[in-house]
N, CA, C and O atoms as CSV, one atom per row, in Angstrom:
chain,resi,resn,atom,element,x,y,z
A,1,MET,N,N,130.003,12.396,-64.326
A,1,MET,CA,C,130.481,11.973,-65.625
A,1,MET,C,C,131.467,13.027,-66.122
A,1,MET,O,O,131.190,14.224,-66.044
A,2,SER,N,N,132.591,12.596,-66.622
A,2,SER,CA,C,133.628,13.541,-67.026
A,2,SER,C,C,133.309,14.175,-68.377
A,2,SER,O,O,132.583,13.614,-69.198
A,3,LEU,N,N,133.870,15.345,-68.575
A,3,LEU,CA,C,133.686,16.067,-69.828
A,3,LEU,C,C,134.225,15.272,-71.011
A,3,LEU,O,O,133.650,15.304,-72.099
A,4,ALA,N,N,135.328,14.559,-70.799
A,4,ALA,CA,C,135.909,13.766,-71.891
A,4,ALA,C,C,134.950,12.676,-72.344
A,4,ALA,O,O,134.778,12.462,-73.544
A,5,ARG,N,N,134.331,11.994,-71.410
A,5,ARG,CA,C,133.395,10.926,-71.792
A,5,ARG,C,C,132.174,11.500,-72.495
A,5,ARG,O,O,131.682,10.919,-73.462
A,6,ILE,N,N,131.684,12.631,-72.016
A,6,ILE,CA,C,130.526,13.257,-72.649
A,6,ILE,C,C,130.883,13.709,-74.063
A,6,ILE,O,O,130.082,13.553,-74.985
A,7,SER,N,N,132.066,14.263,-74.237
A,7,SER,CA,C,132.488,14.750,-75.550
A,7,SER,C,C,132.717,13.620,-76.535
A,7,SER,O,O,132.510,13.791,-77.736
A,8,LEU,N,N,133.140,12.472,-76.043
A,8,LEU,CA,C,133.439,11.350,-76.928
A,8,LEU,C,C,132.231,10.484,-77.262
A,8,LEU,O,O,132.276,9.718,-78.224
A,9,ALA,N,N,131.173,10.586,-76.504
A,9,ALA,CA,C,130.026,9.710,-76.726
A,9,ALA,C,C,129.432,9.816,-78.135
A,9,ALA,O,O,129.241,8.779,-78.771
A,10,PRO,N,N,129.134,10.998,-78.653
A,10,PRO,CA,C,128.543,11.057,-80.002
A,10,PRO,C,C,129.453,10.510,-81.102
A,10,PRO,O,O,128.987,9.705,-81.910
A,11,PRO,N,N,130.741,10.911,-81.175
A,11,PRO,CA,C,131.565,10.350,-82.252
A,11,PRO,C,C,131.766,8.842,-82.144
A,11,PRO,O,O,131.812,8.146,-83.158
A,12,ILE,N,N,131.884,8.342,-80.929
A,12,ILE,CA,C,132.058,6.892,-80.763
A,12,ILE,C,C,130.801,6.157,-81.192
A,12,ILE,O,O,130.881,5.101,-81.819
A,13,THR,N,N,129.643,6.706,-80.859
A,13,THR,CA,C,128.384,6.082,-81.278
A,13,THR,C,C,128.286,6.069,-82.795
A,13,THR,O,O,127.825,5.088,-83.379
A,14,LEU,N,N,128.714,7.146,-83.435
A,14,LEU,CA,C,128.698,7.161,-84.897
A,14,LEU,C,C,129.657,6.126,-85.479
A,14,LEU,O,O,129.349,5.486,-86.485
A,15,LEU,N,N,130.817,5.963,-84.848
A,15,LEU,CA,C,131.773,4.964,-85.328
A,15,LEU,C,C,131.245,3.542,-85.150
A,15,LEU,O,O,131.558,2.656,-85.946
A,16,LEU,N,N,130.456,3.327,-84.120
A,16,LEU,CA,C,129.903,1.996,-83.845
A,16,LEU,C,C,128.478,1.867,-84.372
A,16,LEU,O,O,127.656,1.170,-83.777
A,17,ALA,N,N,128.190,2.523,-85.462
A,17,ALA,CA,C,126.827,2.582,-85.989
A,17,ALA,C,C,126.228,1.205,-86.236
A,17,ALA,O,O,125.012,1.040,-86.129
A,18,TRP,N,N,127.043,0.222,-86.561
A,18,TRP,CA,C,126.526,-1.108,-86.842
A,18,TRP,C,C,126.032,-1.807,-85.580
A,18,TRP,O,O,125.310,-2.799,-85.676
A,19,ALA,N,N,126.405,-1.308,-84.387
A,19,ALA,CA,C,126.068,-1.997,-83.147
A,19,ALA,C,C,124.974,-1.289,-82.340
A,19,ALA,O,O,124.616,-1.743,-81.254
A,20,VAL,N,N,124.454,-0.200,-82.857
A,20,VAL,CA,C,123.445,0.549,-82.090
A,20,VAL,C,C,122.170,0.675,-82.904
A,20,VAL,O,O,122.198,0.554,-84.128
A,21,PRO,N,N,121.060,0.915,-82.235
A,21,PRO,CA,C,119.802,1.079,-82.968
A,21,PRO,C,C,119.827,2.352,-83.822
A,21,PRO,O,O,120.555,3.293,-83.503
A,22,PRO,N,N,119.048,2.390,-84.893
A,22,PRO,CA,C,119.052,3.544,-85.793
A,22,PRO,C,C,118.749,4.878,-85.105
A,22,PRO,O,O,119.292,5.912,-85.494
A,23,THR,N,N,117.896,4.857,-84.098
A,23,THR,CA,C,117.583,6.124,-83.407
A,23,THR,C,C,118.803,6.682,-82.712
A,23,THR,O,O,118.984,7.899,-82.656
A,24,ALA,N,N,119.640,5.814,-82.184
A,24,ALA,CA,C,120.866,6.273,-81.518
A,24,ALA,C,C,121.808,6.932,-82.515
A,24,ALA,O,O,122.508,7.885,-82.174
A,25,ILE,N,N,121.827,6.433,-83.728
A,25,ILE,CA,C,122.687,7.016,-84.758
A,25,ILE,C,C,122.236,8.442,-85.075
A,25,ILE,O,O,123.064,9.339,-85.230
A,26,ILE,N,N,120.933,8.644,-85.170
A,26,ILE,CA,C,120.402,9.983,-85.460
A,26,ILE,C,C,120.769,10.948,-84.343
A,26,ILE,O,O,121.230,12.060,-84.602
A,27,TRP,N,N,120.565,10.522,-83.096
A,27,TRP,CA,C,120.906,11.391,-81.959
A,27,TRP,C,C,122.416,11.624,-81.872
A,27,TRP,O,O,122.848,12.730,-81.551
A,28,ALA,N,N,123.211,10.611,-82.149
A,28,ALA,CA,C,124.667,10.763,-82.122
A,28,ALA,C,C,125.133,11.729,-83.208
A,28,ALA,O,O,126.022,12.549,-82.980
A,29,ALA,N,N,124.533,11.626,-84.378
A,29,ALA,CA,C,124.892,12.543,-85.462
A,29,ALA,C,C,124.515,13.977,-85.102
A,29,ALA,O,O,125.286,14.905,-85.347
A,30,ALA,N,N,123.336,14.158,-84.525
A,30,ALA,CA,C,122.905,15.501,-84.130
A,30,ALA,C,C,123.804,16.069,-83.033
A,30,ALA,O,O,124.166,17.244,-83.072
A,31,ALA,N,N,124.163,15.235,-82.058
A,31,ALA,CA,C,125.033,15.696,-80.974
A,31,ALA,C,C,126.436,16.007,-81.484
A,31,ALA,O,O,127.061,16.970,-81.040
A,32,THR,N,N,126.931,15.193,-82.416
A,32,THR,CA,C,128.250,15.448,-82.989
A,32,THR,C,C,128.246,16.753,-83.774
A,32,THR,O,O,129.177,17.550,-83.658
A,33,LEU,N,N,127.221,16.974,-84.559
A,33,LEU,CA,C,127.120,18.230,-85.306
A,33,LEU,C,C,126.997,19.428,-84.375
A,33,LEU,O,O,127.583,20.479,-84.635
A,34,ALA,N,N,126.244,19.279,-83.298
A,34,ALA,CA,C,126.119,20.374,-82.330
A,34,ALA,C,C,127.466,20.665,-81.668
A,34,ALA,O,O,127.826,21.827,-81.476
A,35,SER,N,N,128.209,19.614,-81.319
A,35,SER,CA,C,129.533,19.806,-80.722
A,35,SER,C,C,130.480,20.479,-81.701
A,35,SER,O,O,131.225,21.388,-81.334
A,36,LEU,N,N,130.448,20.031,-82.945
A,36,LEU,CA,C,131.291,20.644,-83.970
A,36,LEU,C,C,130.933,22.115,-84.164
A,36,LEU,O,O,131.818,22.961,-84.291
A,37,ALA,N,N,129.650,22.415,-84.186
A,37,ALA,CA,C,129.213,23.805,-84.336
A,37,ALA,C,C,129.673,24.647,-83.147
A,37,ALA,O,O,130.126,25.777,-83.323
A,38,PHE,N,N,129.557,24.102,-81.945
A,38,PHE,CA,C,130.001,24.824,-80.754
A,38,PHE,C,C,131.487,25.135,-80.834
A,38,PHE,O,O,131.903,26.277,-80.641
A,39,TRP,N,N,132.295,24.098,-81.123
A,39,TRP,CA,C,133.742,24.319,-81.170
A,39,TRP,C,C,134.134,25.210,-82.337
A,39,TRP,O,O,135.079,25.990,-82.218
A,40,ALA,N,N,133.436,25.116,-83.458
A,40,ALA,CA,C,133.708,26.017,-84.586
A,40,ALA,C,C,133.448,27.460,-84.172
A,40,ALA,O,O,134.219,28.356,-84.515
A,41,MET,N,N,132.360,27.686,-83.432
A,41,MET,CA,C,132.050,29.031,-82.967
A,41,MET,C,C,133.114,29.535,-81.987
A,41,MET,O,O,133.510,30.699,-82.037
A,42,VAL,N,N,133.571,28.650,-81.097
A,42,VAL,CA,C,134.614,29.038,-80.141
A,42,VAL,C,C,135.881,29.436,-80.887
A,42,VAL,O,O,136.460,30.486,-80.608
A,43,TYR,N,N,136.317,28.607,-81.835
A,43,TYR,CA,C,137.543,28.920,-82.578
A,43,TYR,C,C,137.375,30.186,-83.422
A,43,TYR,O,O,138.295,31.000,-83.502
A,44,TRP,N,N,136.224,30.355,-84.043
A,44,TRP,CA,C,135.966,31.560,-84.822
A,44,TRP,C,C,136.030,32.794,-83.930
A,44,TRP,O,O,136.593,33.823,-84.303
A,45,ARG,N,N,135.442,32.668,-82.745
A,45,ARG,CA,C,135.387,33.798,-81.806
A,45,ARG,C,C,136.780,34.217,-81.330
A,45,ARG,O,O,137.032,35.407,-81.143
A,46,ILE,N,N,137.687,33.255,-81.132
A,46,ILE,CA,C,139.022,33.609,-80.654
A,46,ILE,C,C,140.010,33.839,-81.795
A,46,ILE,O,O,141.190,34.092,-81.553
A,47,GLY,N,N,139.535,33.753,-83.034
A,47,GLY,CA,C,140.368,34.067,-84.176
A,47,GLY,C,C,141.257,32.946,-84.672
A,47,GLY,O,O,142.239,33.198,-85.369
A,48,GLU,N,N,140.934,31.733,-84.330
A,48,GLU,CA,C,141.697,30.566,-84.788
A,48,GLU,C,C,140.972,29.924,-85.973
A,48,GLU,O,O,139.787,30.185,-86.183
A,49,PRO,N,N,141.669,29.090,-86.747
A,49,PRO,CA,C,141.003,28.410,-87.875
A,49,PRO,C,C,139.851,27.529,-87.389
A,49,PRO,O,O,140.002,26.738,-86.458
A,50,VAL,N,N,138.728,27.681,-88.026
A,50,VAL,CA,C,137.522,26.929,-87.646
A,50,VAL,C,C,137.716,25.429,-87.878
A,50,VAL,O,O,137.053,24.617,-87.232
A,51,ALA,N,N,138.604,25.057,-88.778
A,51,ALA,CA,C,138.853,23.634,-89.059
A,51,ALA,C,C,139.369,22.894,-87.830
A,51,ALA,O,O,139.259,21.670,-87.758
A,52,TYR,N,N,139.931,23.616,-86.862
A,52,TYR,CA,C,140.401,22.965,-85.635
A,52,TYR,C,C,139.252,22.270,-84.899
A,52,TYR,O,O,139.483,21.331,-84.137
A,53,ALA,N,N,138.038,22.721,-85.120
A,53,ALA,CA,C,136.879,22.118,-84.449
A,53,ALA,C,C,136.743,20.642,-84.803
A,53,ALA,O,O,136.215,19.861,-84.011
A,54,LEU,N,N,137.209,20.259,-85.973
A,54,LEU,CA,C,137.116,18.852,-86.379
A,54,LEU,C,C,137.985,17.949,-85.511
A,54,LEU,O,O,137.793,16.733,-85.505
A,55,LEU,N,N,138.930,18.521,-84.781
A,55,LEU,CA,C,139.837,17.731,-83.949
A,55,LEU,C,C,139.372,17.607,-82.496
A,55,LEU,O,O,140.086,17.034,-81.673
A,56,TYR,N,N,138.194,18.131,-82.170
A,56,TYR,CA,C,137.773,18.057,-80.770
A,56,TYR,C,C,137.687,16.626,-80.229
A,56,TYR,O,O,137.988,16.427,-79.052
A,57,PRO,N,N,137.295,15.620,-81.017
A,57,PRO,CA,C,137.286,14.260,-80.449
A,57,PRO,C,C,138.684,13.778,-80.059
A,57,PRO,O,O,138.830,13.005,-79.113
A,58,VAL,N,N,139.706,14.229,-80.779
A,58,VAL,CA,C,141.081,13.832,-80.453
A,58,VAL,C,C,141.468,14.396,-79.086
A,58,VAL,O,O,142.034,13.687,-78.254
A,59,GLY,N,N,141.164,15.665,-78.861
A,59,GLY,CA,C,141.459,16.280,-77.566
A,59,GLY,C,C,140.696,15.623,-76.430
A,59,GLY,O,O,141.243,15.409,-75.349
A,60,ALA,N,N,139.429,15.304,-76.676
A,60,ALA,CA,C,138.633,14.640,-75.649
A,60,ALA,C,C,139.170,13.239,-75.360
A,60,ALA,O,O,139.181,12.803,-74.209
A,61,ALA,N,N,139.613,12.537,-76.398
A,61,ALA,CA,C,140.184,11.199,-76.199
A,61,ALA,C,C,141.476,11.270,-75.387
A,61,ALA,O,O,141.706,10.433,-74.514
A,62,LEU,N,N,142.313,12.257,-75.669
A,62,LEU,CA,C,143.549,12.413,-74.896
A,62,LEU,C,C,143.254,12.740,-73.442
A,62,LEU,O,O,143.904,12.213,-72.539
A,63,LEU,N,N,142.272,13.612,-73.212
A,63,LEU,CA,C,141.882,13.941,-71.845
A,63,LEU,C,C,141.388,12.706,-71.106
A,63,LEU,O,O,141.743,12.491,-69.947
A,64,LEU,N,N,140.573,11.895,-71.768
A,64,LEU,CA,C,140.071,10.665,-71.150
A,64,LEU,C,C,141.219,9.702,-70.864
A,64,LEU,O,O,141.244,9.074,-69.805
A,65,TRP,N,N,142.169,9.576,-71.789
A,65,TRP,CA,C,143.327,8.697,-71.596
A,65,TRP,C,C,144.147,9.126,-70.379
A,65,TRP,O,O,144.563,8.285,-69.583
A,66,ILE,N,N,144.377,10.427,-70.235
A,66,ILE,CA,C,145.127,10.940,-69.081
A,66,ILE,C,C,144.379,10.645,-67.785
A,66,ILE,O,O,144.984,10.219,-66.802
A,67,ALA,N,N,143.070,10.870,-67.780
A,67,ALA,CA,C,142.272,10.631,-66.570
A,67,ALA,C,C,142.263,9.153,-66.186
A,67,ALA,O,O,142.397,8.819,-65.009
A,68,VAL,N,N,142.106,8.271,-67.166
A,68,VAL,CA,C,142.077,6.833,-66.882
A,68,VAL,C,C,143.432,6.374,-66.343
A,68,VAL,O,O,143.485,5.589,-65.396
A,69,ARG,N,N,144.520,6.852,-66.932
A,69,ARG,CA,C,145.852,6.491,-66.426
A,69,ARG,C,C,146.044,6.961,-64.991
A,69,ARG,O,O,146.637,6.254,-64.176
A,70,ALA,N,N,145.545,8.150,-64.681
A,70,ALA,CA,C,145.677,8.663,-63.315
A,70,ALA,C,C,144.866,7.812,-62.338
A,70,ALA,O,O,145.316,7.560,-61.220
A,71,ILE,N,N,143.685,7.371,-62.747
A,71,ILE,CA,C,142.855,6.544,-61.879
A,71,ILE,C,C,143.515,5.187,-61.666
A,71,ILE,O,O,143.530,4.671,-60.548
A,72,ILE,N,N,144.059,4.608,-62.732
A,72,ILE,CA,C,144.722,3.307,-62.622
A,72,ILE,C,C,145.944,3.392,-61.718
A,72,ILE,O,O,146.196,2.496,-60.912
A,73,ARG,N,N,146.697,4.472,-61.858
A,73,ARG,CA,C,147.910,4.647,-61.056
A,73,ARG,C,C,147.560,4.752,-59.574
A,73,ARG,O,O,148.332,4.324,-58.717
A,74,GLY,N,N,146.412,5.315,-59.282
A,74,GLY,CA,C,145.993,5.438,-57.893
A,74,GLY,C,C,146.726,6.558,-57.177
A,74,GLY,O,O,146.988,7.610,-57.759
A,75,ARG,N,N,147.050,6.335,-55.938
A,75,ARG,CA,C,147.683,7.366,-55.128
A,75,ARG,C,C,149.198,7.396,-55.286
A,75,ARG,O,O,149.864,8.279,-54.747
A,76,ARG,N,N,149.737,6.440,-56.018
A,76,ARG,CA,C,151.187,6.372,-56.203
A,76,ARG,C,C,151.615,7.352,-57.297
A,76,ARG,O,O,151.118,7.289,-58.422
A,77,VAL,N,N,152.528,8.246,-56.967
A,77,VAL,CA,C,152.999,9.257,-57.908
A,77,VAL,C,C,154.515,9.171,-57.990
A,77,VAL,O,O,155.191,9.085,-56.965
A,78,ALA,N,N,155.055,9.194,-59.212
A,78,ALA,CA,C,156.503,9.184,-59.395
A,78,ALA,C,C,156.918,10.501,-60.043
A,78,ALA,O,O,156.278,10.968,-60.986
A,79,TRP,N,N,157.982,11.089,-59.536
A,79,TRP,CA,C,158.499,12.339,-60.069
A,79,TRP,C,C,160.012,12.354,-59.920
A,79,TRP,O,O,160.537,12.267,-58.810
A,80,LYS,N,N,160.711,12.466,-61.049
A,80,LYS,CA,C,162.171,12.526,-61.091
A,80,LYS,C,C,162.809,11.345,-60.350
A,80,LYS,O,O,163.757,11.523,-59.585
A,81,GLY,N,N,162.293,10.169,-60.577
A,81,GLY,CA,C,162.878,8.972,-59.996
A,81,GLY,C,C,162.468,8.679,-58.565
A,81,GLY,O,O,162.878,7.661,-58.008
A,82,ARG,N,N,161.675,9.539,-57.959
A,82,ARG,CA,C,161.205,9.312,-56.586
A,82,ARG,C,C,159.721,8.974,-56.614
A,82,ARG,O,O,158.975,9.447,-57.471
A,83,GLU,N,N,159.310,8.150,-55.662
A,83,GLU,CA,C,157.886,7.819,-55.579
A,83,GLU,C,C,157.275,8.464,-54.345
A,83,GLU,O,O,157.870,8.495,-53.267
A,84,TYR,N,N,156.073,8.975,-54.541
A,84,TYR,CA,C,155.337,9.647,-53.470
A,84,TYR,C,C,153.963,8.999,-53.343
A,84,TYR,O,O,153.484,8.343,-54.268
A,85,LEU,N,N,153.354,9.188,-52.214
A,85,LEU,CA,C,151.987,8.727,-51.982
A,85,LEU,C,C,151.114,9.956,-51.839
A,85,LEU,O,O,151.254,10.720,-50.884
A,86,ALA,N,N,150.209,10.146,-52.796
A,86,ALA,CA,C,149.318,11.319,-52.780
A,86,ALA,C,C,148.259,11.146,-51.699
A,86,ALA,O,O,147.883,10.026,-51.355
A,87,ARG,N,N,147.803,12.225,-51.192
A,87,ARG,CA,C,146.757,12.167,-50.144
A,87,ARG,C,C,145.414,11.931,-50.717
A,87,ARG,O,O,144.432,11.856,-49.979
């Protein structure tokens, strides 16, 4: 399971609260808060604004989008107008 999917699971579950059982909402909220606390600690430790931690779902979503596009593209790679076949 990719890091992007794991990182996005709690916020997505919270967004879809109407479609999941109440226990899932509690666990999703706890996991989201734990992720936010982790990223806040990381940003605090490296001297960056702690508010950046609120954007971690955006970064995880972008990572997942890049990975899915790469999987869909398959072994075909295009670079500067040329196409290559990756091994």
